[in-house]
C-alpha positions in Angstrom: 7.7 -13.7 13.1 10.1 -13.8 16.2 11.7 -16.7 14.3 11.7 -14.8 11.2 13.3 -11.9 12.7 15.9 -13.5 14.8 17.0 -15.5 11.4 17.0 -12.3 9.5 19.1 -10.6 12.5 21.6 -14.0 12.8 22.3 -13.3 8.9 23.1 -9.6 9.6 25.2 -10.3 12.5 27.4 -13.0 10.2 27.6 -10.9 7.2 28.5 -7.9 9.6 31.6 -10.3 11.3 32.9 -11.0 7.5 33.0 -7.4 6.9 31.5 -4.2 5.5 30.5 -5.7 1.5 28.9 -8.8 3.1 26.7 -6.7 5.6 25.8 -4.2 2.8 25.1 -7.5 0.3 23.1 -9.0 3.2 21.1 -5.8 4.1 20.2 -5.1 0.7 18.7 -8.5 0.2 16.6 -8.1 3.4 15.3 -4.6 2.1 14.7 -6.1 -1.3 12.1 -9.0 0.4 10.5 -5.9 2.4 9.5 -3.6 -0.1 7.0 -3.9 -3.0 6.7 -0.9 -5.2 7.7 -1.3 -8.8 5.5 -4.6 -9.2 2.3 -2.9 -7.8 2.6 0.1 -10.1 3.3 -1.9 -13.4 0.3 -4.3 -12.2 -2.1 -1.6 -12.1 -0.8 0.1 -15.3 -1.0 -2.9 -17.0 -4.3 -3.8 -16.2 -5.4 -0.2 -17.2 -4.1 -1.0 -20.5 -6.0 -3.9 -20.7 -9.7 -2.5 -20.1 -8.5 0.0 -22.5 -8.1 -2.6 -25.1 -11.8 -3.9 -23.7 -9.9 -7.0 -22.6 -11.9 -7.5 -19.1 -10.7 -10.8 -18.5 -7.3 -9.7 -19.0 -7.9 -6.8 -16.6 -9.4 -9.3 -14.0 -6.4 -12.0 -13.7 -4.2 -8.9 -13.1 -6.4 -7.1 -10.5 -7.3 -10.3 -9.0 -3.5 -10.7 -8.1 -3.9 -7.5 -6.2 -6.9 -8.3 -3.9 -8.9 -11.2 -1.7 -12.3 -10.3 -3.2 -13.6 -12.4 -6.1 -13.1 -9.5 -9.4 -14.7 -12.1 -11.6 -18.3 -11.1 -10.5 -17.5 -7.5 -10.9 -18.3 -5.3 -13.4 -15.6 -3.0 -15.1 -16.0 0.1 -12.8 -15.7 -2.2 -9.7 -12.7 -3.8 -11.3 -11.0 -0.6 -11.8 -12.2 0.4 -8.2 -10.2 -2.4 -6.5 -7.3 -2.0 -8.6 -7.1 2.0 -7.5 -8.1 0.9 -4.0 -5.4 -1.6 -3.8 -3.3 0.7 -5.3 -3.6 3.0 -2.3 -3.2 0.5 0.4 -0.3 -1.2 -0.9 1.6 2.0 -1.4 1.4 2.1 2.5 1.7 -1.6 3.1 4.6 -2.2 0.6 6.7 1.2 0.4 5.8 4.1 3.1 5.6 1.7 5.9 8.5 -0.5 5.4 10.8 2.7 4.5 9.9 4.5 7.7 10.9 1.9 9.8 13.9 1.4 7.8 15.1 4.7 8.6 14.1 4.4 12.1 15.2 0.6 12.7 17.4 -0.3 9.9 16.8 -3.2 7.6 15.1 -5.1 10.4 12.7 -2.6 11.1 11.5 -2.8 7.4 11.4 -6.7 8.1 9.2 -6.6 10.9 6.8 -4.1 9.2 6.3 -6.8 6.4 6.1 -9.8 8.3 3.4 -8.2 10.8 1.5 -7.1 7.2 1.9 -10.2 5.8 0.8 -12.2 8.9 -2.5 -10.4 9.1 -3.1 -10.7 5.4 -2.8 -14.5 6.2 -4.4 -15.0 9.7 -6.5 -11.6 10.2 -9.8 -12.7 9.2 -12.5 -12.8 11.4 -13.8 -16.0 11.4 -13.6 -18.7 14.2 -10.7 -20.5 12.9 -8.6 -17.6 12.5 -10.0 -14.9 15.1 -7.6 -16.1 18.0 -4.7 -16.6 15.8 -4.5 -13.5 13.9 -5.2 -10.7 16.5 -1.6 -10.2 17.4 -0.5 -9.7 13.7 -3.4 -7.9 13.3 -2.7 -5.3 15.8 0.7 -5.2 15.4 -0.2 -4.2 11.6 -2.6 -1.3 12.5 -0.1 0.4 15.1 3.1 -0.1 12.4 1.1 1.4 9.6 -0.7 4.2 11.7 1.3 7.2 10.6 2.4 6.0 7.5 -1.2 5.6 6.4 -2.1 9.0 7.3 1.5 10.3 6.0 0.7 8.9 2.8 -2.8 10.3 2.8 -1.4 13.8 3.2 1.0 13.3 0.4 -1.5 11.9 -1.9 -3.7 14.7 -1.3 -0.8 17.2 -2.0 -0.1 15.1 -5.2 -4.0 15.7 -6.6 -2.3 18.3 -9.0 -0.4 15.5 -11.0 -3.9 13.8 -11.6 -5.7 17.1 -12.5 -7.5 17.2 -9.2 -7.6 19.3 -6.6 -5.8 18.9 -3.0 -8.7 20.8 -1.4 -11.0 18.1 -2.7 -8.6 15.3 -2.0 -8.4 16.7 1.7 -11.9 16.9 2.1 -13.1 13.8 0.9 -10.2 12.3 2.9 -11.8 13.7 5.8 -15.2 12.8 5.3 -14.1 9.2 4.3 -11.2 8.5 5.9 -12.7 6.4 9.0 -15.5 4.7 6.4 -13.7 1.2 6.5 -13.7 -1.7 8.9 -9.5 -1.1 8.8 -8.3 1.3 11.0 -5.7 2.4 8.3 -6.9 1.6 4.9 -9.6 4.1 4.6 -7.1 7.1 4.9 -5.0 6.7 1.6 -8.0 4.9 -0.1 -10.0 8.3 0.2 -7.6 10.5 -0.3 -6.9 8.9 -3.6 -10.6 8.9 -4.7 -10.7 12.7 -3.7 -7.5 13.6 -5.7 -9.1 11.3 -9.0 -12.5 12.7 -8.4 -13.9 8.9 -8.2 -15.8 7.2 -6.3 -14.1 3.9 -4.9 -16.6 0.7 -3.9 -16.2 -2.6 -2.3 -19.7 -3.7 -2.8 -21.3 -4.7 0.5 -18.5 -3.2 2.8 -17.8 0.8 1.9 -18.0 3.5 -0.5 -15.2 6.4 -0.7 -15.7 9.6 -2.7 -17.9 11.3 -4.4 -18.3 10.5 -8.5 -18.3 8.0 -10.8 -16.4 4.4 -10.3 -13.3 4.7 -11.9 -11.8 3.8 -15.3 -8.9 2.7 -17.0 -7.8 6.5 -17.3 -8.2 7.0 -14.0 -6.3 3.8 -12.9 -3.3 5.3 -14.8 -3.5 8.8 -13.2 -3.5 6.9 -9.8 -0.1 5.2 -10.6 1.3 8.5 -11.2 0.0 9.7 -8.2 1.5 7.1 -6.5 4.7 7.3 -7.9 4.7 10.6 -6.9 3.9 10.1 -3.2 6.7 7.4 -3.2 9.4 10.3 -4.5 8.2 12.6 -2.3 8.1 10.1 0.9 11.6 8.9 -0.1 12.9 12.6 -0.3 11.4 13.3 3.4 12.9 10.2 4.6 16.6 10.5 3.4 16.0 14.6 4.5 15.2 13.0 8.0 18.3 10.9 7.9 20.3 13.7 6.8 19.6 16.1 9.8 19.6 13.1 12.2 
């Protein structure tokens, strides 16, 4: 991770020496590789469309690109659950968290967060082969995402009416289930979106978040609407923070 940050820092420094336009172009490229929102929203929306058409194979292929679990062994409700869970968690990993660190530390702040998250995804497995190598990236990812995960959960609860839900119910479900996952952060946005949608999110054998039925394609699309609203609200808050600073 240090090598990657040093390389990008050298790129930004070289661009700065060339002039403001070169620096802006280099910074824009660094930010581009640090954020991931549009593809996430489109993938969940397309998977919902596949399910609406009864094409579960198409839906499973799309959702498998978002999660580690083998969705080809799951029924439609658990496939939809996996999509909504990933939507909530990846909104933090790929948007709200890097945006915060861009505001605090500039382009390299966003890159630092994304590198920590990527390394945690690659090495943060509790197996003999990866336990020693992955603990540092796992802790870095946990610390960096601590505030963004909870801020995203709060905004998700407030955005519940976009999905026809209740902020009070979303807050209640968040409080009850936010700590139900092994991850110290992931359960917060996932439980908040479960409450906002009025559904139960479930990873078989691992956790259950929320109350109600498993989600369907309509819930997936409502989740996308909530995630897009949260993204816009977070951008506005960060912009206001920068303007005041």
